[in-house]
N, C-alpha and C positions, 0 to 999 in steps of 0.2 A: 882300702881304708876300713877301719873297724866302725861298727855302729855303736851308739851309746847303749850300754847294758842297763836294763831297767830291773828294778827289784820287785816288780808286780807279783810274780809267782811266789817269791819269798814272803811277801806281806800277806798274800792270799792264804798261804799255808799257815802262817802265824795266827791269822784271824779266822781260820777254818771256813774259808769261802772257796767253793769249788768253781771250776770254769763254767759249769752249767748255771750256777747261781749268778755269777757275774754276767753271763750271756742274757739270762732272763731279766736282770736289772737294767741292762743296756738295750734290750730289745733286739738282740742279734742272735744268730745261731751259735751253738757251742763250737762248731767248726770255724766260724769267723773269729771267735775269741782265740782258739788254738792258733790260727794263722797270725793274728795280731801279736800274740805273746811270743810265738816262735820267731817271727821276723822283726820284732821290736819296731813295727811299722804302724804308727797311729798319730793322729793329729793332736795338737795341744788341747783342743776341745774334748777329744776322747780321753786324753790323760786326766783332764779335770773331772770328767764324769767318773772315771775309775777311782780317782782319789776320793771323791765324795762318797762313793759306794763303800770303799774300804775305810772311810773315816780317817784319812790321813791327808797331809798337805801334799800338793803336787811334787814339791822338791823331795819328799820322802820316797818317791817312786824311782829316783835316780840314784845310782851308785855314787858315793861321794868322792871316789878316787878313780878317775877315768883316764884312759890313754887316748889322747886326741892327736891328730896330725895337723901340723901347721906348714904352710907352704913358704919356704924361704924366698924372700924377694931377690936375693942375689944369685943363688944357684938354681932356683925354680923347682927344687925337689921338696917332697914332703918329708918332714921329720917328726918322729913321735915325741910327744910332750905329755907328761903326767900332770894332771891338774886336780887339785883337791878343791871342791866347792864348799865354801863356808858362807853361811847365810846368817846375818846378824838380825836380831829382832828389834833393833833400835829404831 
């Protein structure tokens, strides 16, 4: 099963924020940041902190067209489904 790909590195590059800068703002080591970004493994709270530091909305950290897997209730196998996330400001 694939993990959700995050756009954190892309946004950091655009905003000229280094991993060391992000680590300093989060109070963690640069190697911890490297592991988090490399594994896409972080809590919702950590994502909110990163979004605040990068001055973006949390939803901007996610790729808007993702491949997810859904388990079929009939055959019990997982099937890939591409989902586009659309957020309305209403």
